[in-house]
C-alpha positions in Angstrom: 14.2 -23.2 -15.8 14.4 -23.5 -12.4 15.7 -26.5 -11.0 12.9 -29.1 -10.2 11.5 -28.8 -6.7 12.9 -24.8 -6.5 10.3 -22.4 -7.0 11.1 -19.3 -9.3 11.4 -16.0 -8.1 8.8 -13.1 -9.0 11.7 -11.3 -11.3 12.5 -14.2 -13.1 8.7 -15.0 -14.0 8.2 -11.1 -15.1 11.6 -11.4 -17.2 10.3 -14.6 -18.9 6.8 -12.8 -19.5 8.7 -9.9 -20.9 11.0 -11.9 -23.2 8.5 -14.6 -24.6 4.8 -13.3 -24.4 3.4 -10.4 -26.1 1.0 -8.3 -23.7 -0.6 -4.8 -23.3 -0.5 -4.5 -19.5 1.1 -6.8 -16.8 -1.4 -6.2 -13.2 1.0 -7.5 -10.1 -0.6 -8.5 -7.0 1.1 -7.4 -3.9 2.9 -8.9 -2.0 4.9 -10.0 -5.2 7.9 -10.7 -3.2 9.2 -10.3 0.5 12.9 -10.0 -0.4 14.2 -6.3 -0.9 16.7 -7.6 -3.4 14.0 -8.9 -5.9 11.9 -6.1 -5.3 15.0 -4.0 -6.7 15.1 -6.1 -9.7 11.4 -5.9 -10.3 11.7 -2.4 -10.2 14.4 -2.1 -12.8 12.0 -4.2 -15.0 9.1 -2.3 -14.1 11.2 0.9 -15.4 10.4 0.3 -19.2 7.1 -1.9 -19.2 3.5 -1.1 -18.8 3.2 -2.6 -15.1 1.2 -2.1 -12.6 0.6 -3.1 -8.5 -2.7 -4.0 -7.5 -3.7 -0.8 -5.5 -7.1 -0.6 -6.9 -8.2 2.4 -4.5 -5.7 4.9 -6.0 -8.0 4.7 -9.3 -11.5 4.8 -7.7 -12.5 8.5 -9.2 -14.8 9.1 -6.3 -11.9 8.4 -3.9 -9.6 10.0 -5.4 -12.0 13.4 -5.9 -12.8 13.7 -2.5 -9.2 12.6 -1.0 -7.4 15.1 -3.1 -10.2 17.9 -3.0 -8.0 21.3 -2.3 -10.9 23.0 -0.9 -10.6 20.8 2.5 -7.0 22.6 2.8 -4.2 21.2 4.4 -4.3 17.8 5.9 -3.9 17.8 9.7 -3.9 14.1 10.7 -5.2 10.6 9.4 -5.7 7.0 10.8 -5.7 3.9 8.7 -7.6 0.6 10.2 -6.4 -2.3 8.1 -6.2 -6.4 8.7 -4.2 -9.0 7.1 -0.8 -7.5 7.5 1.3 -4.5 6.4 2.4 -6.1 3.0 -1.1 -7.3 2.1 -3.4 -4.4 3.3 -1.5 -1.5 4.9 0.3 -1.1 1.7 -2.8 0.2 0.0 -3.1 2.8 2.8 0.2 3.8 2.0 -0.3 4.2 -1.5 -3.1 6.4 -1.2 -2.2 8.9 1.0 1.5 9.5 -0.5 -0.1 12.1 -2.6 -1.8 14.2 0.2 1.5 13.9 2.8 4.1 14.5 0.4 7.8 12.7 0.3 7.9 10.4 3.2 10.2 12.1 6.1 9.7 9.5 8.6 8.0 6.0 9.2 7.9 4.7 12.9 6.6 1.2 14.3 4.1 2.2 17.4 4.6 -0.1 20.6 1.7 -2.5 21.2 1.2 -4.8 24.1 -0.7 -7.2 21.9 0.0 -10.9 21.8 -1.4 -11.0 18.3 1.6 -8.5 16.8 3.7 -10.2 14.1 6.3 -9.2 11.5 3.5 -8.2 9.5 1.0 -7.1 11.6 2.0 -4.0 13.5 1.0 -0.4 14.2 3.1 2.3 12.8 2.6 6.0 11.3 4.5 7.8 8.5 5.1 11.4 8.6 5.0 13.6 5.5 7.1 16.4 4.3 4.1 18.6 5.4 4.7 17.4 8.8 1.1 15.6 8.6 1.0 12.1 9.9 -1.1 9.1 9.4 -1.3 6.6 11.8 -1.8 2.7 10.4 -3.7 0.6 13.1 -3.8 -3.4 12.5 -7.3 -4.6 13.7 -6.4 -8.1 13.9 -9.5 -9.3 11.8 -8.8 -12.7 10.3 -11.7 -13.6 8.7 -12.3 -10.9 6.5 -10.4 -7.8 4.8 -10.6 -4.7 6.7 -9.6 -1.3 5.7 -11.0 2.2 7.0 -9.5 5.3 6.2 -10.1 8.5 8.2 -8.7 12.1 7.1 -8.7 15.2 9.1 -8.4 18.5 7.0 -8.5 22.0 8.0 -11.9 22.4 6.8 -13.3 18.7 6.8 -12.8 15.2 7.6 -13.1 12.2 4.9 -14.3 8.8 6.3 -13.7 6.0 3.5 -15.0 2.3 5.0 -14.2 -0.5 2.1 -16.9 -2.8 3.6 -19.4 -0.1 2.6 -17.9 1.1 -1.0 
Protein backbone atom coordinates (compact mmCIF):
# COMPACT_ATOMS: atom_id res chain seq x y z
CA UNK A 1 0.00 0.00 0.00
CA UNK A 2 1.37 3.45 -0.94
CA UNK A 3 1.89 5.97 1.88
CA UNK A 4 -0.95 8.45 2.30
CA UNK A 5 -0.72 11.29 -0.23
CA UNK A 6 1.62 9.35 -2.53
CA UNK A 7 0.20 7.93 -5.76
CA UNK A 8 0.93 4.36 -6.70
CA UNK A 9 2.94 3.82 -9.86
CA UNK A 10 1.43 1.95 -12.79
CA UNK A 11 3.77 -1.03 -12.31
CA UNK A 12 2.66 -1.34 -8.66
CA UNK A 13 -1.01 -1.29 -9.65
CA UNK A 14 -0.48 -3.90 -12.39
CA UNK A 15 1.40 -6.16 -9.94
CA UNK A 16 -1.52 -5.97 -7.52
CA UNK A 17 -4.02 -6.78 -10.29
CA UNK A 18 -1.97 -9.79 -11.41
CA UNK A 19 -1.64 -11.10 -7.83
CA UNK A 20 -5.16 -10.42 -6.56
CA UNK A 21 -7.73 -10.28 -9.34
CA UNK A 22 -8.93 -13.04 -11.64
CA UNK A 23 -8.96 -11.51 -15.13
CA UNK A 24 -8.95 -12.57 -18.77
CA UNK A 25 -7.27 -9.56 -20.40
CA UNK A 26 -5.82 -6.29 -19.13
CA UNK A 27 -6.02 -3.28 -21.47
CA UNK A 28 -3.54 -0.50 -20.71
CA UNK A 29 -4.30 3.03 -21.88
CA UNK A 30 -1.29 5.05 -22.86
CA UNK A 31 0.68 6.76 -21.74
CA UNK A 32 0.70 4.42 -18.77
CA UNK A 33 3.80 6.17 -17.45
CA UNK A 34 6.38 8.72 -18.49
CA UNK A 35 9.27 6.93 -16.80
CA UNK A 36 11.63 4.71 -18.83
CA UNK A 37 12.44 2.76 -15.66
CA UNK A 38 8.77 2.03 -15.04
CA UNK A 39 8.20 1.08 -18.68
CA UNK A 40 10.87 -1.60 -18.24
CA UNK A 41 9.10 -2.85 -15.09
CA UNK A 42 5.76 -2.97 -16.93
CA UNK A 43 7.37 -4.80 -19.89
CA UNK A 44 8.58 -7.53 -17.51
CA UNK A 45 5.08 -7.90 -16.06
CA UNK A 46 3.48 -7.99 -19.52
CA UNK A 47 5.72 -10.78 -20.90
CA UNK A 48 3.77 -13.60 -19.25
CA UNK A 49 0.36 -11.94 -19.06
CA UNK A 50 -2.53 -11.19 -21.40
CA UNK A 51 -1.96 -7.45 -21.43
CA UNK A 52 -2.40 -5.08 -24.36
CA UNK A 53 -1.77 -1.39 -24.98
CA UNK A 54 -4.75 0.42 -26.52
CA UNK A 55 -3.51 0.81 -30.12
CA UNK A 56 -6.95 0.10 -31.59
CA UNK A 57 -5.99 0.99 -35.19
CA UNK A 58 -3.66 -2.04 -35.25
CA UNK A 59 -6.74 -4.26 -34.92
CA UNK A 60 -8.90 -2.55 -37.54
CA UNK A 61 -9.19 -5.23 -40.27
CA UNK A 62 -9.97 -2.74 -43.05
CA UNK A 63 -7.00 -0.52 -42.22
CA UNK A 64 -4.67 -3.51 -41.80
CA UNK A 65 -5.77 -5.02 -45.11
CA UNK A 66 -4.99 -1.89 -47.11
CA UNK A 67 -1.80 -0.87 -45.27
CA UNK A 68 -0.22 -4.31 -45.50
CA UNK A 69 -1.43 -5.13 -49.05
CA UNK A 70 1.57 -6.74 -50.80
CA UNK A 71 0.27 -5.79 -54.26
CA UNK A 72 1.06 -2.13 -53.49
CA UNK A 73 4.77 -2.94 -53.60
CA UNK A 74 7.43 -1.46 -51.38
CA UNK A 75 6.74 1.55 -49.22
CA UNK A 76 8.43 4.72 -50.45
CA UNK A 77 7.55 7.22 -47.71
CA UNK A 78 4.76 8.23 -45.41
CA UNK A 79 3.41 11.05 -43.28
CA UNK A 80 1.46 10.80 -40.02
CA UNK A 81 -0.31 13.97 -38.84
CA UNK A 82 -1.14 13.92 -35.15
CA UNK A 83 -2.29 16.16 -32.32
CA UNK A 84 -2.26 15.95 -28.54
CA UNK A 85 1.32 14.78 -28.16
CA UNK A 86 3.74 12.10 -29.20
CA UNK A 87 2.87 9.74 -26.33
CA UNK A 88 -0.88 10.13 -26.66
CA UNK A 89 -1.41 10.14 -30.42
CA UNK A 90 1.78 9.77 -32.49
CA UNK A 91 2.38 6.50 -30.65
CA UNK A 92 -0.63 5.10 -32.56
CA UNK A 93 1.09 5.91 -35.85
CA UNK A 94 4.36 4.37 -34.73
CA UNK A 95 2.62 1.15 -33.68
CA UNK A 96 0.71 1.07 -36.97
CA UNK A 97 3.64 1.58 -39.36
CA UNK A 98 6.24 -0.65 -37.68
CA UNK A 99 4.97 -3.65 -39.66
CA UNK A 100 5.49 -1.90 -43.02
CA UNK A 101 8.90 -0.30 -42.35
CA UNK A 102 10.50 -3.21 -40.50
CA UNK A 103 13.06 -2.75 -37.76
CA UNK A 104 13.62 0.91 -36.88
CA UNK A 105 17.10 2.03 -38.01
CA UNK A 106 16.97 5.71 -37.12
CA UNK A 107 14.74 8.22 -35.31
CA UNK A 108 15.34 11.95 -35.52
CA UNK A 109 13.56 15.02 -34.23
CA UNK A 110 12.90 17.67 -36.88
CA UNK A 111 13.72 21.26 -35.93
CA UNK A 112 10.76 23.58 -35.75
CA UNK A 113 10.43 27.32 -35.43
CA UNK A 114 6.95 27.01 -33.94
CA UNK A 115 6.43 28.48 -30.49
CA UNK A 116 4.00 25.63 -29.74
CA UNK A 117 6.69 22.94 -29.68
CA UNK A 118 6.98 21.26 -26.27
CA UNK A 119 8.48 18.13 -24.78
CA UNK A 120 5.59 16.06 -26.13
CA UNK A 121 4.59 18.06 -29.23
CA UNK A 122 7.26 18.01 -31.92
CA UNK A 123 7.91 16.76 -35.45
CA UNK A 124 10.16 13.76 -36.11
CA UNK A 125 10.77 10.92 -38.52
CA UNK A 126 11.55 7.24 -38.23
CA UNK A 127 13.48 5.29 -40.82
CA UNK A 128 12.95 1.58 -41.25
CA UNK A 129 15.32 -1.19 -42.24
CA UNK A 130 13.94 -0.96 -45.78
CA UNK A 131 15.18 2.68 -45.82
CA UNK A 132 11.67 4.10 -45.99
CA UNK A 133 10.92 7.15 -43.86
CA UNK A 134 7.73 8.02 -42.06
CA UNK A 135 7.44 11.67 -41.03
CA UNK A 136 5.37 12.56 -37.97
CA UNK A 137 3.95 16.09 -38.12
CA UNK A 138 2.39 17.67 -35.04
CA UNK A 139 -0.72 19.61 -36.04
CA UNK A 140 -1.09 21.46 -32.72
CA UNK A 141 -4.84 20.87 -32.51
CA UNK A 142 -6.04 21.35 -28.95
CA UNK A 143 -9.82 21.00 -29.14
CA UNK A 144 -9.92 17.52 -30.65
CA UNK A 145 -7.75 14.54 -31.47
CA UNK A 146 -6.36 14.58 -34.99
CA UNK A 147 -4.82 11.51 -36.67
CA UNK A 148 -4.18 11.23 -40.41
CA UNK A 149 -1.89 8.89 -42.30
CA UNK A 150 -0.68 8.98 -45.90
CA UNK A 151 1.62 6.24 -47.21
CA UNK A 152 3.17 6.20 -50.69
CA UNK A 153 3.91 2.76 -52.11
CA UNK A 154 5.41 1.81 -55.48
CA UNK A 155 1.94 1.05 -56.86
CA UNK A 156 -0.38 3.39 -55.00
CA UNK A 157 -1.11 5.71 -52.10
CA UNK A 158 -3.08 5.00 -48.93
CA UNK A 159 -4.74 7.93 -47.15
CA UNK A 160 -6.48 7.44 -43.80
CA UNK A 161 -8.20 10.14 -41.73
CA UNK A 162 -9.53 9.04 -38.33
CA UNK A 163 -12.16 11.79 -38.38
CA UNK A 164 -13.72 10.15 -41.46
CA UNK A 165 -13.48 6.55 -40.24
